[in-house]
N, C-alpha and C positions, 0 to 999 in steps of 0.2 A: 517472627511476626507473620501471621496469616492474613493475607489480603485478598479480597474479592475484586476482580476487575470486570467491568461491564463496558461493552462496546456496541453502540447503535448509531454510528455516524452516517451510514448509508443504507446498504441493503443486506447486511449480515447482523443478525441478533446473536451476540456472543457473550460468554461469561467464563471466567477462569479463576481458580484459586491458586495462589502462590504462597509458599511457606519459606521464608528466608531465602528467596531467590530461586527456589525450586518449584516447578510447575506440578501441582497435584491433580489438576483437572483442566480440561479445555473443551468447551462445548460451543459449537457453532450451528446456527439454524439459518440456512441460505434462503434467499427470496428469489433466486433466479427464475423459477417457474412462474412466479407472479409477474415478473417484469419482461420475460421473453416475448410475449405477444406484442409489446410496444417497442422492442428494439433498444431498450435502455431503461434506466431507473425512473420510475414515476414517484415523486416525493410523497404524495398523498397515500399511495398504496404502501410505500415503505413504512410510513409512520404507523398505519393501521396494523401492518404485519408485526411490527415491533411490539405494539400494545398487546397483540394476541399471543405472542410467544415469550415475552421476556420473563414472566414469572416461572414458566416451565424450564426455560434455559438456565436460569439461576438455580432453581431447585436441583436440576440434573447435575450442574457443576459442583454444587456443595456435596451432593450425595456421592458423586464420582470421586471426590476427594476424601471420602470417608468421614465427613464432618457434619455438624449441624450449623445453622446460622449463628448460634451462640458461641461457636468456637472461633469466630472471626475477630480479628483485631482492628480491621479497617476496611474501607471501601475506596477503590479508585474507579473513576468513570470518565469516559470520553466527554470532554466539554466542547471540543471543536478541533479543527474545522470540520464542517460537514453540513448535512441538510438539517435545518433548524428544527423541523417537526420531529425528525428521527432522533436527533440529539436530545430533545426535550424528554422523550420517553425514558431513555436511560438515565438521564440526569435526575429527574424527579424520583425515579425508582431508587436510585442510589441515596438520595437525601432521606427518603422515607426509611430505607433499611438502616442507614447509619444512625438516624435519630432513634428508631425503635430499639436498636441494639446498644445504644450508648457508646458508639465507637466513632472515631474521626473519619472523614472522607476528604478526598481531594480530586479536583478536576484535572484531567490529563489532556495534554495536547496529542492528538491522534498522530501527527507527523513524527513526534518524538518517539511514540510507540514503534512505528515502522523503523525509524533510524537506529533504534537500540535492539530490535528484534533478533539480530544476529548474535547478540550477547546473552541470549537466554539459554542456559544450559539444557542440553537434551541428551547428553551422554554419548553422542556420536560425532557431532559436527564441531570442528575446532572453532574457538571463540576469538574474535579479533581483539587485540589490545588497542587501547586508545593512546594517541590520536589516530583517526583514520578519516579518509574521504568517503563519503557515501553518495551513491546515486539512487535517489528516490524516484521511482516511476510507477504510477498507478493510474486508476481511472479518473482521479480528480486532481492529482498533483504530479509534477515533474520538476526536479531540481537537483542541484549539486550542493552538498552540505559538508562542512568541516566539523567533525565531532571530536572535540578535545576532552570532554567528560560528559557524563549523563546530563548535566545541567549547563554545559558550555557548548552550544551548537550554533554555528553561523551559516546562514544561507549565502552561497557565493553567486548563485544564479538560478533562475527558474524559467518555466515556459511563459512566453508572452501571450499565448492564446490557448489552444487545446493542450490537454495533458496527453501523454503518450498512450495511455490506456483508452482514453476517450477517442483518439484518432483510430486506434484499432477497431473499436466498436463501430465507428462511422463508416470506415472502409468495408468492414464485414457486411454492414447493411447495404452499401452500394453494390456489393458482389452477391447479395442475396444469400449470405451464409447463415445468418441468424445471430443470436445473442447468448452469451457474451462473445465478442469477436476475437479477443486475444488468443485463447487456446485454439480456436478454429483456424485462424490465419497461421499461427505458429506451426500447427500440424501440417498444413498444406505447404508451408515454406520449406519443410524438411525434404521435400521431394526434389531431386536434382533436375535441372533443365534450364531452358532459356530464361533470360531476364531482360528487363528494359531499365533505363535509367530514369529515376525520379529525383526531383530536387531535394537537397539537404539545406534547409535555411540556416543562415548564420554560421555556415561551416568554416569560413575563413576568419570570422571575428575572434578577437582575443577574449571576449566575454564568455561566461559560462551559461549564457541564456539559450533557450530553445524556442522553436516555433514549428508547429506542425500543421497549421491551417493551410499553408501553401501546398504541402505534400498531399493533404486530403483533397484539395481542389484539383491538383494534377491527376490524381487517381480518378476523380469524378469525370474530368475531361477526357481522359483516355477511354474509360468505359463508355461514355457518351459517343465518342468518335467511332465506335464499332457499329453503331446504328441498330443494334439488336442486343439481346441478352448474351453475355459472354459464355463461351463453351467451358467445359471443365478444364481443358488445357489452358485456356486464356485466363481463367480464374487463378490457376496455380502460378502462372507467370506473374500476374499482378501481386499475388500473395508473397512470392519470393522477393520481388522487386521492392515492394512496400516495406517488408520486414527488414531487408538489407539497409534501406535508407534510414529507418528508425534506429536500429541497433547500432549502426555505424556512428551516427551523430551523437547518440547517448554515450557510448563508450568513449568516443573521441574527446568529448568535453570533460567527462569524469577523469579520464587518464591525464589529460592536460592539467586539470586542477590539482591532482595528486602530485604531479611532477613540479608544478609551479610552487606549491606550498611545501615541497620537500617531505611529503607524507608517503610512507612505504606500503600502506595498506588501502585497498579499495573494497568497500562493502556495497553489495546490491540490496535494495530494499523496496518494498511495495509490491503490489500484485504483478506488475510486469516483470519483476525479478524472477518470477516462476517461468518466464519464457525461455525455452531451450535455446533458441537462436541467440538471445541476448547473453545467456550464460556462456555459451561456446565462444562467441566473439570476444566477450570480456576476458575469458581465460587466455585466449591467444594474445590479445593486446597486453594484458598484464605480464604474461611471460616475456613478451618482447621488450617490455620496459622495466623488467625486474621488480614488479609490484606483486604483493600477496593479495589474492582475491578471496573474499569471503561472501557467502550468501546463506541466508537462513534456509532451513528445510522448506519445501514447497508450502506446507500448511501454515508456516509462519510468515509467508510473503503476503498472502491475502489477509483481509481484516480478521482479527481474532481477539479473544479476550485476554490471552496470555500476555500479549505485548502491552496491554493497558494495565493488567495486574502488575507487570514488571515495573513500569514507570510509577504506578501508584505505590508500590512497595518501597522503591527508592526515595520517593518524595516524602512519604510518611515517616520512614526511617530517619530522614534528614530533618524532621520536625515541621514539615509543611502541612498546612491545614487549609481547607476552603470553607468559606462562610455559606450558610444555607441560602443566602440571597443571590448567589452566582447564577448566571443564565447561560444558555448555549451560545456558541460563537460560530457563525457561518464561515468566518475568516479569522485565522489566528496565525500570523506570520511567525516563523521560528528563526529568530536571530538574537542571540544572547551576547 
């Protein structure tokens, strides 16, 4: 079954074609340059950029797969969660395509795409067997999930306020680093040197919940206490210290969940899973607690069409279909 996946939940316009579980194409058009002057994603700009690019992205994806639209058997599209205007562009395009081609389509939960991305075959990376514990950390979402099957996923805990990726962007803005903040802070954090201690909220709690607003405030207060713009050396100290606080609490909660639920595998998912510091710390902790660690390739961590095509293919193969009347969902909790 050949399925087209369409992703427009935030600031990436993406499309991919999957044939019986194998990725034939994966095209992503980034909007980073449009949003960089504002230090974050502007919903109106995102929606307009999706409208301008989606037809070309889909065309390139189908051509890259060596197919025509008539060769498709179904369409999967991100229905939520995400920015409503952005989601609407992809959703309506998917409806029009499916109707004109006479094929079924299905709305896909964006979070499920991330949580199963590590199971997309790429010929090089080992694929995790289910069940596994997943740490999902991105610009809009942070949580710990028990993945028992592709359609049996339970959220054990999530952030009470900022997502991890959102905290990275806000701290990068405080430090005058630019956008997106995650890769910039991660790169600076790799330099060895002095560190300071920032708070890790809910560290001693038995729950699997997170909170990053207090950490962000602590960084802001520290920078303000300098009474001037921080030097490069001071920026590096803050970057190292902030990253340590984030990755330690993320991994601590995820490893605890895996051990509590007697699951032997931990999967990293979402854009923050591309963070080198997170991967290295997770590898050390998993080795210490005899857990297998899996992470998708970097290009599968950030938003992409392949993860949506993957879930769309699984759902359509299982007989799931969506009605043309469905609409975008800004919030779509994942707990089955």
